[in-house]
C-alpha positions in Angstrom: 27.7 -48.3 1.5 25.9 -45.4 3.1 24.3 -42.8 0.9 23.5 -39.3 2.0 19.8 -38.6 2.0 19.1 -36.0 -0.6 17.7 -32.8 0.8 14.2 -31.8 -0.3 14.0 -29.0 -2.9 13.8 -25.4 -1.5 10.4 -23.8 -1.2 9.7 -20.9 -3.6 9.8 -17.4 -1.9 8.5 -14.2 -3.5 10.6 -11.3 -2.3 8.7 -8.0 -2.2 11.3 -5.3 -1.5 11.0 -1.6 -1.0 13.9 -0.2 -3.1 17.3 -0.1 -1.5 16.3 -2.4 1.4 18.9 -5.1 1.1 17.6 -7.5 -1.5 20.8 -8.0 -3.4 23.0 -8.7 -0.4 20.3 -11.1 1.0 20.2 -12.9 -2.4 24.0 -13.2 -2.4 24.1 -14.7 1.1 21.3 -17.2 0.2 23.1 -18.2 -3.0 26.3 -18.9 -1.1 24.4 -20.7 1.6 22.2 -22.9 -0.5 24.6 -23.3 -3.5 23.1 -24.7 -6.8 19.8 -25.3 -5.1 19.1 -21.6 -5.0 18.0 -20.0 -8.2 17.2 -16.3 -8.2 15.2 -14.6 -10.9 15.3 -10.8 -11.2 13.1 -10.7 -14.2 13.8 -7.2 -15.5 17.4 -8.3 -16.2 16.5 -11.2 -18.4 15.5 -11.5 -22.1 11.8 -12.1 -22.9 12.5 -15.6 -24.1 14.2 -16.5 -20.8 11.5 -15.4 -18.4 7.8 -15.7 -17.7 7.7 -12.0 -16.7 5.3 -12.9 -13.9 5.4 -12.3 -10.2 5.2 -14.7 -8.5 7.4 -16.7 -10.9 5.8 -19.5 -12.9 9.1 -21.3 -13.4 9.2 -24.3 -11.0 13.0 -24.2 -10.9 13.2 -20.7 -9.5 13.5 -20.4 -5.7 13.2 -16.7 -5.3 12.1 -13.7 -7.4 12.0 -10.0 -6.7 9.4 -7.3 -7.1 9.2 -3.7 -5.9 5.5 -3.5 -6.6 5.9 -0.2 -8.3 2.4 -0.6 -9.8 1.1 0.6 -6.4 1.7 4.0 -7.8 -0.6 3.3 -10.7 -4.1 4.5 -11.3 -5.8 1.6 -9.5 -3.1 1.3 -6.9 -3.5 -2.5 -6.6 -0.1 -3.8 -7.5 0.8 -7.4 -7.5 -1.4 -10.0 -5.8 0.3 -13.3 -4.8 -2.0 -16.0 -3.7 -2.4 -16.5 0.1 -0.3 -19.7 -0.1 2.7 -17.9 -1.5 5.6 -17.5 0.9 6.6 -13.8 0.8 9.7 -12.1 2.1 9.0 -8.4 2.6 12.0 -6.1 2.9 11.7 -2.5 4.2 14.0 0.3 5.3 13.7 3.6 7.1 12.3 6.0 4.5 15.0 8.7 4.4 17.9 6.2 4.1 16.1 4.3 1.3 15.0 7.4 -0.6 18.5 9.1 -0.5 20.1 5.8 -1.6 17.5 5.4 -4.5 17.9 9.0 -5.6 21.7 8.6 -5.8 21.2 5.4 -7.8 18.9 7.1 -10.3 21.4 9.9 -10.9 24.3 7.4 -11.4 22.1 5.6 -14.0 21.4 8.9 -15.9 24.4 11.2 -15.6 22.7 13.9 -17.6 19.5 14.1 -15.4 18.9 17.2 -13.4 20.4 17.0 -9.9 19.2 19.9 -7.7 17.7 20.3 -4.3 14.3 20.8 -6.0 14.6 17.6 -8.0 15.5 15.7 -4.8 12.5 17.2 -2.9 10.1 16.2 -5.7 11.5 12.7 -5.8 11.3 12.3 -2.0 7.7 13.5 -1.8 6.6 11.2 -4.6 8.4 8.3 -3.0 6.9 9.0 0.4 3.4 8.4 -1.0 4.6 5.1 -2.5 6.3 4.2 0.8 3.0 4.6 2.7 1.1 2.4 0.3 3.9 -0.2 0.3 4.0 -0.5 4.1 0.2 -0.5 4.4 -0.2 -3.3 1.9 2.8 -5.5 2.7 3.5 -5.0 6.4 0.4 -3.8 8.2 -2.3 -5.7 6.4 -0.5 -9.0 6.6 -2.2 -12.0 5.1 -0.7 -15.2 3.8 2.8 -16.3 4.8 4.8 -13.2 5.1 8.2 -12.6 6.8 9.1 -9.0 7.2 12.7 -8.0 7.6 13.9 -4.4 8.2 17.2 -3.4 6.6 18.3 -2.0 10.0 17.8 -5.4 11.6 19.6 -7.2 8.8 22.6 -5.0 9.2 22.6 -5.0 13.0 22.1 -8.7 13.5 22.5 -10.5 10.2 22.9 -14.0 11.5 19.6 -13.9 13.4 17.7 -12.2 10.7 19.0 -14.4 7.8 18.4 -17.6 9.8 14.7 -16.6 9.8 14.9 -16.1 6.0 16.6 -19.5 5.5 13.6 -21.1 7.3 11.3 -19.8 4.7 13.1 -22.0 2.1 13.7 -25.0 4.4 11.1 -24.9 7.1 11.8 -28.5 8.3 15.6 -28.1 8.5 17.3 -26.1 11.2 19.6 -23.5 9.7 23.3 -24.3 9.8 24.4 -21.2 11.7 28.1 -22.0 11.3 27.8 -22.1 7.5 25.4 -19.1 7.4 27.8 -17.0 9.6 30.6 -17.7 7.1 28.4 -16.7 4.2 27.6 -13.5 5.9 31.1 -12.6 6.9 32.4 -13.2 3.4 29.5 -11.6 1.6 30.3 -9.0 -1.1 28.8 -5.5 -1.0 28.1 -2.8 -3.6 30.0 0.4 -2.8 30.3 3.7 -4.7 33.9 4.7 -5.3 34.6 7.8 -7.3 31.1 7.8 -8.6 31.3 4.2 -9.8 29.5 1.2 -8.2 31.9 -1.7 -7.5 31.4 -5.1 -6.0 33.7 -5.4 -3.0 34.3 -9.1 -2.1 34.3 -10.2 1.6 33.1 -6.9 3.1 30.2 -8.4 5.0 26.9 -6.9 5.9 26.7 -3.4 7.5 24.8 -0.1 7.1 27.1 2.3 5.3 24.6 5.2 4.7 25.3 8.6 6.3 22.4 10.9 5.9 24.5 13.9 6.9 26.8 13.2 4.0 23.9 13.4 1.4 24.6 16.4 -0.9 21.0 17.8 -0.5 20.9 17.2 3.3 18.4 19.5 4.8 17.3 18.8 8.4 14.1 20.9 8.0 13.0 19.1 4.9 13.9 15.7 6.4 11.8 16.6 9.4 8.9 17.5 7.1 9.1 14.1 5.5 9.2 12.4 8.8 6.1 14.2 10.0 4.2 13.3 6.8 5.0 9.6 7.5 4.9 9.7 11.3 2.3 7.0 11.8 3.8 4.7 9.2 7.3 5.1 10.6 6.2 4.5 14.1 4.3 1.3 13.3 7.5 0.1 11.5 9.5 0.8 14.6 11.4 3.9 13.4 11.9 6.8 15.8 12.0 10.3 14.4 15.5 11.7 13.9 14.8 15.3 12.8 11.9 16.2 15.1 13.7 19.3 16.4 14.0 20.9 13.0 11.5 22.7 10.8 
């Protein structure tokens, strides 16, 4: 009687994600693709006795964990330091899309928080400094085994991009593109409906953000932000969208 050769365990991947850059949908697709072999740890959502609270994760059963590296904004501005041998998946997104999405998320989480144009501008300027440090450390300096995926590429060509991510976990096994395509097409997405975030099954992967629909949309301010990050955005492959304003 023939027995199927067991597949080797997945490699561990440390996911360093700029906020709102597609981590959750990526994790949902990977979970569907790998099944029980994929174990994702998002440590801030677990109890202290369930988690090592370390990044990279110390639990050998975990296959991917997530970090925003917010400590880059701290006094020493060093953030987390995975070893050179750690496989890292780095997720980034165009700044204005990421920042408006994150700002809306913070207001949904705290309904009583001030929500004015001035609050938004302060938030965006603060996040722009963090964005520059994040991109410099995780994208431009390189080092170790790093795979960078832009949110715009993930949503434009998900099969190609996620096949590259799958190879991080199984470098010796060609991705099953038929199964991966099915996982992408049936992926659930988080959408805001009447001010409430809901998980919509089977909606697939696509970019739903419309900057023009943001309640504090201001082309002159957006142009100012783009100018302040001009070199960073250009190196990431993002063209200015508001250069004629301000």
